[in-house]
C-alpha positions as CSV (number, residue, x, y, z in Angstrom):
1,M,0.2,-0.1,0.1
2,F,2.6,2.6,0.8
3,K,4.8,1.7,-2.4
4,E,1.1,2.5,-4.4
5,T,0.6,5.9,-2.7
6,A,4.9,6.2,-3.0
7,Q,4.7,6.5,-7.0
8,L,1.5,8.1,-6.8
9,F,3.0,11.2,-5.6
10,K,6.2,10.6,-8.1
11,A,3.4,11.0,-10.6
12,A,2.2,14.2,-9.3
13,A,5.3,15.6,-8.7
14,P,5.9,17.4,-11.7
15,L,2.4,19.0,-12.5
16,L,2.5,20.0,-8.8
17,A,5.8,21.9,-10.1
18,K,4.2,23.5,-12.8
19,T,1.4,24.8,-11.1
20,T,3.8,26.6,-8.1
21,L,5.9,27.6,-11.0
22,L,2.6,29.8,-12.9
23,K,1.6,30.9,-9.5
24,E,5.2,32.2,-9.0
25,V,4.8,33.9,-12.6
26,R,1.5,35.3,-11.7
27,I,2.6,36.9,-8.7
28,S,5.7,38.4,-9.8
29,S,3.7,39.9,-13.1
30,T,1.7,41.1,-10.5
31,H,4.1,42.8,-8.3
32,G,6.3,44.0,-10.8
33,G,8.5,40.7,-11.2
34,S,11.4,40.5,-13.6
35,S,9.5,37.8,-15.1
36,V,8.7,38.8,-18.5
37,H,7.8,35.9,-20.5
38,G,4.7,35.3,-18.1
39,H,3.4,39.0,-18.5
40,R,2.8,38.5,-22.2
41,Y,0.4,35.5,-22.0
42,F,-1.7,36.0,-18.9
43,N,-2.2,39.0,-19.3
44,V,-3.0,39.3,-23.4
45,T,-5.8,38.0,-23.7
46,C,-6.7,35.6,-26.9
47,S,-8.3,37.8,-29.2
48,I,-5.3,39.7,-29.3
49,C,-2.4,37.6,-29.7
50,A,-4.2,34.5,-30.8
51,K,-4.3,34.1,-35.0
52,V,-7.5,34.7,-36.4
53,P,-9.3,31.6,-38.2
54,P,-9.4,30.7,-41.6
55,R,-13.7,31.5,-42.3
56,K,-15.2,28.1,-42.7
57,K,-16.5,27.2,-46.4
58,P,-20.3,26.7,-46.7
59,R,-21.0,23.1,-47.0
60,V,-22.7,22.5,-50.5
61,K,-25.2,20.2,-50.5
62,V,-25.2,18.0,-53.4
63,D,-29.1,16.3,-54.7
64,I,-27.9,13.2,-56.4
65,P,-31.3,12.3,-58.4
66,G,-33.1,9.2,-57.6
67,L,-32.0,8.8,-53.9
68,E,-33.2,10.6,-51.0
69,R,-31.5,11.9,-48.0
70,I,-32.1,10.5,-44.4
71,T,-32.5,13.3,-41.8
72,Y,-33.7,12.9,-38.0
73,G,-36.3,15.8,-38.8
74,D,-39.1,12.9,-37.5
75,R,-37.1,12.1,-34.8
76,M,-36.9,15.9,-33.6
77,H,-33.8,15.3,-32.1
78,Y,-30.0,15.3,-33.3
79,V,-29.1,11.9,-34.5
80,P,-25.3,11.4,-35.5
81,G,-24.6,10.0,-38.7
82,L,-28.2,11.4,-40.1
83,A,-28.5,14.6,-42.3
84,K,-29.9,18.2,-41.1
85,P,-33.1,18.8,-42.0
86,S,-34.3,21.9,-44.3
87,F,-37.5,23.2,-42.9
88,P,-39.1,25.6,-45.0
89,T,-39.2,29.4,-44.1
90,W,-41.9,30.3,-41.2
91,V,-44.2,33.1,-42.3
92,R,-45.7,35.1,-39.7
93,D,-49.5,36.1,-40.1
94,W,-48.7,39.6,-38.8
95,N,-45.7,42.6,-39.7
96,D,-42.3,42.0,-37.1
97,P,-40.1,44.9,-38.3
98,S,-37.2,43.3,-36.2
99,H,-37.6,39.9,-38.1
100,Y,-38.4,41.4,-41.2
101,Y,-36.7,40.2,-44.6
102,A,-36.7,42.6,-47.6
103,P,-37.7,40.6,-51.2
104,K,-34.7,40.1,-53.4
105,E,-34.3,43.2,-56.2
106,E,-35.6,40.9,-59.2
107,E,-38.8,40.2,-57.1
108,M,-39.6,43.5,-56.1
109,P,-42.9,45.3,-57.6
110,L,-41.1,48.5,-59.0
111,H,-38.0,46.3,-60.8
112,K,-37.6,47.6,-64.0
113,E,-35.0,46.3,-66.7
114,K,-33.8,49.6,-67.8
115,S,-32.1,51.4,-65.4
116,C,-32.9,55.3,-64.0
117,F,-30.3,57.6,-63.1
118,V,-30.5,59.9,-60.1
119,F,-29.8,63.1,-58.7
120,N,-30.6,63.7,-55.8
121,Q,-29.2,66.1,-52.7
122,R,-25.9,63.8,-52.3
123,T,-24.9,63.4,-55.8
124,N,-21.3,65.2,-56.5
125,A,-21.0,65.6,-60.5
126,L,-18.0,65.7,-61.4
127,E,-18.4,68.0,-64.4
128,G,-20.4,70.6,-62.4
129,V,-22.3,73.1,-64.6
130,R,-21.2,71.8,-68.1
131,Q,-22.8,68.1,-67.1
132,A,-26.0,69.7,-65.7
133,L,-26.4,71.9,-68.7
134,W,-26.3,68.5,-71.0
135,L,-28.9,67.0,-68.4
136,T,-31.3,69.5,-68.2
137,K,-30.6,71.1,-72.3
138,S,-29.8,74.4,-71.1
139,K,-28.0,77.4,-72.5
140,L,-26.1,79.0,-69.5
141,T,-25.7,82.7,-69.7
142,K,-23.1,84.3,-66.9
143,G,-24.8,87.0,-65.0
144,L,-28.6,87.8,-63.4
145,P,-30.7,89.3,-66.0
146,D,-31.2,93.2,-66.0
147,Q,-34.2,93.5,-65.1
148,V,-33.8,91.6,-61.5
149,L,-31.0,93.7,-61.2
150,L,-32.3,96.7,-61.6
151,L,-35.0,96.0,-58.7
152,A,-32.7,96.7,-55.9
153,E,-31.1,99.4,-57.5
154,N,-34.3,101.7,-57.1
155,E,-34.0,103.0,-53.7
156,A,-37.6,103.0,-53.2
157,N,-36.5,99.4,-53.1
158,Q,-34.5,99.5,-50.5
159,I,-33.9,98.7,-46.3
160,E,-34.0,101.4,-44.4
161,N,-30.3,101.9,-42.7
162,Q,-29.7,98.9,-45.5
163,D,-25.9,98.6,-45.0
164,E,-25.9,98.4,-41.2
165,R,-28.6,96.4,-40.4
166,V,-27.1,93.9,-42.7
167,Q,-23.6,93.9,-41.4
168,N,-25.7,93.5,-37.6
169,A,-27.1,90.4,-39.2
170,I,-23.5,89.2,-40.0
171,R,-22.1,89.9,-36.3
172,H,-25.3,88.1,-35.1
173,A,-24.5,84.9,-37.1
174,R,-21.3,85.3,-36.4
175,F,-20.1,86.4,-32.6
176,W,-23.4,87.6,-30.7
177,D,-25.7,84.3,-30.9
178,T,-22.9,81.8,-29.3
179,T,-21.3,81.4,-26.4
180,E,-18.3,79.3,-27.5
181,E,-15.4,81.3,-28.8
182,R,-15.8,80.0,-32.5
183,P,-19.1,79.1,-33.7
184,S,-19.8,76.1,-36.1
185,R,-20.4,76.8,-39.9
186,E,-23.5,74.3,-39.4
187,K,-24.7,77.1,-36.7
188,F,-23.6,80.3,-37.9
189,C,-24.4,79.5,-41.9
190,V,-28.2,78.9,-41.1
191,A,-28.9,81.7,-38.5
192,L,-27.5,84.5,-41.2
193,L,-29.7,83.2,-43.7
194,R,-32.6,83.3,-41.6
195,S,-31.9,86.5,-40.6
196,L,-31.2,87.5,-44.6
197,I,-34.3,86.6,-45.1
198,H,-36.4,87.7,-42.6
199,L,-34.8,91.1,-43.2
200,C,-35.9,91.4,-47.2
201,G,-39.5,90.0,-45.5
202,S,-39.3,93.6,-43.7
203,L,-40.1,95.0,-46.6
204,Q,-43.7,93.7,-46.8
205,V,-45.1,97.1,-45.5
206,S,-44.5,98.8,-48.6
207,H,-44.8,95.7,-51.0
208,P,-47.7,93.7,-49.8
209,G,-46.8,91.2,-52.8
210,L,-44.1,89.6,-50.0
211,G,-47.2,88.4,-47.8
212,R,-48.0,86.4,-50.3
213,R,-45.4,83.7,-49.4
214,I,-44.3,81.1,-47.2
215,L,-41.4,79.2,-46.8
216,A,-41.4,75.4,-46.6
217,E,-38.3,72.7,-45.7
218,K,-38.2,69.3,-45.7
219,Y,-40.6,68.7,-48.7
220,S,-40.0,66.0,-51.1
221,L,-39.2,66.4,-55.0
222,A,-39.8,64.2,-58.0
223,A,-39.4,64.7,-61.4
224,T,-39.1,62.2,-64.5
225,W,-37.4,63.2,-68.1
226,S,-35.6,61.2,-70.6
227,R,-32.6,62.1,-72.4
228,G,-31.6,60.7,-75.1
229,E,-31.9,56.9,-74.9
230,D,-31.3,57.1,-71.0
231,L,-34.1,57.9,-68.3
232,F,-33.5,60.4,-65.2
233,Q,-34.5,61.7,-62.1
234,V,-34.1,64.7,-59.3
235,R,-35.5,63.7,-56.4
236,G,-35.4,64.0,-52.2
237,Q,-35.0,66.7,-50.3
238,N,-33.1,70.0,-51.0
239,G,-33.6,72.5,-49.3
240,L,-35.5,75.8,-48.0
241,L,-38.1,76.5,-50.6
242,L,-39.8,79.9,-50.7
243,N,-43.4,79.1,-52.4
244,S,-45.9,81.7,-54.1
245,M,-49.0,82.3,-55.2
246,A,-48.3,83.6,-58.4
247,P,-45.7,82.1,-60.6
248,L,-42.6,84.3,-61.8
249,P,-42.6,86.8,-64.9
250,V,-41.1,85.5,-67.5
251,L,-37.3,87.2,-68.2
252,A,-36.9,86.3,-71.6
253,G,-39.6,86.7,-74.3
254,K,-40.8,84.5,-77.1
255,E,-37.7,85.7,-79.7
256,E,-35.2,85.0,-77.7
257,V,-36.6,81.6,-76.7
258,Q,-36.8,80.5,-80.7
259,S,-33.4,81.8,-81.2
260,T,-32.3,79.0,-78.2
261,A,-32.7,76.6,-81.0
262,D,-29.4,77.3,-82.6
263,H,-27.5,77.1,-79.6
264,V,-25.0,73.8,-79.5
265,L,-24.8,72.1,-76.4
266,E,-21.0,71.5,-74.9
267,T,-20.6,68.1,-74.6
268,F,-17.7,66.4,-72.5
269,Y,-16.7,63.3,-74.7
270,P,-15.1,60.8,-73.5
271,I,-16.5,61.1,-70.1
272,S,-20.3,59.8,-70.1
273,P,-23.4,62.2,-68.7
274,T,-24.5,59.8,-66.4
275,I,-20.8,59.7,-64.7
276,D,-21.6,60.3,-60.6
277,L,-25.1,59.7,-60.9
278,Q,-26.7,57.0,-58.4
279,S,-27.9,53.7,-61.2
280,V,-31.2,52.4,-59.9
281,Q,-33.2,49.5,-61.5
282,V,-36.3,49.6,-58.6
283,Y,-37.7,53.1,-59.2
284,E,-41.3,54.5,-60.1
285,E,-41.5,57.2,-62.9
286,Q,-42.8,60.2,-60.3
287,N,-43.6,63.8,-61.2
288,H,-44.4,65.4,-58.0
289,T,-43.9,68.8,-56.4
290,G,-44.0,67.3,-52.6
291,F,-47.2,69.4,-51.7
292,K,-50.7,68.8,-52.3
293,E,-53.1,69.8,-55.8
294,D,-54.8,72.5,-52.8
295,Y,-51.7,74.3,-51.6
296,P,-52.7,77.8,-52.0
297,Y,-49.0,78.4,-52.7
298,P,-47.6,76.2,-55.5
299,H,-45.5,77.9,-57.0
300,A,-41.5,77.9,-56.6
301,H,-39.7,81.2,-56.1
302,T,-36.2,80.5,-55.0
303,L,-34.3,77.4,-53.7
304,F,-32.1,77.9,-50.6
305,L,-29.6,75.6,-50.3
306,L,-26.8,75.5,-47.3
307,E,-23.5,74.2,-48.1
308,A,-22.6,74.5,-43.8
309,G,-20.1,71.0,-44.3
310,D,-22.9,69.0,-42.2
311,T,-23.9,66.3,-44.7
312,P,-21.6,63.3,-45.7
313,V,-20.7,65.1,-49.2
314,T,-18.9,68.1,-49.0
315,L,-19.6,70.3,-52.3
316,L,-17.0,72.6,-54.4
317,P,-18.3,75.6,-55.5
318,E,-19.1,74.3,-59.4
319,Q,-20.9,71.5,-58.3
320,L,-22.7,73.3,-55.5
321,R,-23.6,75.3,-59.1
322,A,-24.6,72.3,-61.0
323,K,-26.8,70.9,-57.8
324,M,-28.8,74.6,-58.1
325,I,-29.8,74.3,-61.4
326,M,-30.7,70.4,-61.2
327,F,-32.9,71.4,-58.1
328,A,-34.6,74.6,-59.9
329,F,-35.1,72.8,-63.0
330,G,-37.2,70.0,-61.0
331,N,-38.8,72.2,-59.5
332,A,-39.9,73.7,-62.6
333,L,-40.2,70.6,-64.5
334,A,-42.8,68.9,-61.7
335,R,-45.1,71.9,-62.1
336,A,-44.6,71.8,-65.7
337,H,-46.0,68.5,-65.7
338,T,-48.7,69.3,-63.2
339,L,-50.0,72.2,-65.3
340,H,-49.6,70.5,-68.8
341,G,-49.4,66.8,-68.1
342,T,-45.9,64.8,-69.1
343,K,-46.2,64.8,-73.2
344,P,-43.2,66.4,-74.2
345,G,-43.4,69.8,-76.0
346,V,-42.6,73.7,-76.1
347,L,-44.3,75.4,-73.1
348,E,-46.9,78.6,-74.2
349,Q,-45.5,80.4,-70.8
350,P,-42.1,79.3,-69.2
351,I,-41.7,78.9,-65.5
352,V,-39.0,80.4,-64.1
353,V,-37.6,79.2,-60.4
354,Q,-34.7,80.8,-58.4
355,S,-32.0,79.5,-56.7
356,V,-29.5,80.9,-53.8
357,A,-26.8,78.9,-52.1
358,T,-24.6,79.9,-49.7
359,N,-21.9,78.7,-46.7
360,G,-22.0,81.5,-44.6
361,R,-19.8,84.0,-46.3
362,M,-19.6,83.3,-49.9
363,F,-23.0,83.4,-52.1
364,Q,-24.0,81.8,-55.7
365,Y,-26.9,82.8,-57.4
366,V,-29.0,80.8,-60.7
367,V,-32.1,81.6,-62.1
368,F,-33.4,78.9,-64.3
369,Q,-36.4,79.3,-67.0
370,L,-37.6,76.1,-68.2
371,N,-39.1,77.1,-72.0
372,T,-39.4,72.9,-73.1
373,T,-40.2,69.9,-72.3
374,D,-38.7,67.7,-74.7
375,L,-35.5,66.9,-73.2
376,Q,-35.0,63.8,-75.1
377,A,-33.0,64.9,-78.5
378,D,-30.0,67.8,-78.6
379,E,-32.0,69.6,-80.9
380,G,-35.2,72.2,-80.5
381,V,-35.7,75.0,-78.2
382,K,-33.4,75.4,-75.3
383,N,-33.9,75.9,-71.5
384,Q,-32.3,79.0,-70.3
385,V,-29.9,79.4,-67.2
386,W,-28.2,82.6,-65.3
387,V,-25.7,82.2,-63.3
388,E,-23.7,84.3,-60.9
389,N,-20.6,82.7,-59.0
390,D,-18.7,82.8,-56.0
391,Q,-20.0,86.5,-54.5
392,L,-18.4,87.0,-51.4
393,L,-21.0,89.0,-48.6
394,Y,-17.7,89.9,-46.4
395,D,-13.7,88.9,-46.6
396,F,-13.3,88.4,-42.7
397,A,-15.3,87.7,-39.4
398,K,-12.6,87.5,-36.6
399,V,-13.1,86.9,-32.8
400,R,-9.6,87.9,-32.6
401,P,-7.1,89.6,-34.8
402,L,-4.8,87.9,-37.1
403,I,-1.1,89.0,-35.9
404,K,2.3,88.1,-38.1
405,K,5.4,89.7,-37.3
406,R,3.8,92.1,-34.6
407,V,1.8,93.0,-37.2
408,V,-1.9,93.1,-37.5
409,Q,-3.2,91.5,-40.8
410,I,-6.7,91.3,-40.2
411,P,-8.6,93.5,-37.9
412,P,-11.0,91.7,-35.3
413,G,-14.5,92.1,-35.8
414,L,-16.2,92.1,-39.6
415,S,-13.9,93.7,-42.3
416,G,-14.8,93.4,-45.9
417,Y,-18.4,93.9,-46.2
418,K,-19.5,93.9,-50.0
419,P,-23.1,95.7,-49.9
420,E,-23.4,94.9,-53.7
421,T,-23.6,90.7,-52.9
422,F,-26.7,91.6,-50.7
423,Q,-28.5,94.2,-52.9
424,K,-28.7,90.7,-55.7
425,F,-30.2,88.9,-53.0
426,L,-32.6,91.1,-52.1
427,S,-33.5,91.7,-55.7
428,L,-34.0,88.1,-56.5
429,Y,-36.2,88.1,-53.3
430,L,-38.2,91.3,-54.4
431,H,-38.5,89.9,-57.9
432,G,-42.3,88.8,-58.8
433,A,-43.6,91.0,-56.1
434,V,-42.4,94.7,-57.7
């Protein structure tokens, strides 16, 4: 008996020595001992130091014709050696959002074989304005129309103490409306645009037509048209829209509209006009302004876009102007389809829509006149676009002065105010009410 117990102790001695060694390693590592080898293996998790196992390849089930697979489905429990049964998918009799499985794209009811190219608020068009002009079949004119610019030059249409009040609006957005050292662009860009719109609305006393307008945001637009052999859509939410009870007056007369037929559209071969547009096959050909038919303000007046840096896609000025043209065109086309149907043709009464975009310092102005809805061919009457780009409202708005080599380069506060930029803003706002 004593011999057997002695033999058992001899066999267990190496194991006891290993456990005591492990305890010593743990103690030395926790108390700052000199044992480095144990510190790595006992204080680092296996998910960091271990190798990542390779992904298991899915087993391919082979169905041999004439042979029936024997499974353990009838026994209701796992049986070694028998195949795993495959049960039909259980379809619930109620809608459970947490267990919803979308159908395949080919099985969706709106799936079509022909692709549709969509321009939305996140589209970053590579060719910018040139691409937008080709998509909308438009002729570009640099600068705003003279009949629009003359509105703000008349002293009767100007605001009392106009320059001082505009500068106070800029100071309010950049300095006064925050407790931070420097407000974010997402905040002061919205505050500045709202202040300028409110300042222009103060002329309602002398111009009653300004009271028949309303601002709308987060409305969804949808406009569909064919260009060449492709189908295009402009859709989605696109900024702050100023609606009016009456449409904007036409800027180009019939003779000028007919003369656009001689204009040749600029191409950018070998780049495709559909570059950077979203290609979808699940869509519906809709034409909707985003408002009900009995809406008392059915006419789109001015579309305000903000490039405040709060969106996932930051657009350069060229791409921002392309976005302005596309959404102004989309609002005009949706209104034309509502009034005259979807049959393409030259409009007897063109539709005018304006657009203003800003990043809180620089302004972009676009006026779009829809002359025709026949956009498939390059020949015929073209639409017209007037663009005024890169208009600075002020140079700098600094909380602290910029000093280089003990010389003040930029003083604190507002500097470099440019009144002509706000005059163009005011002209577009007064258009149609004066």
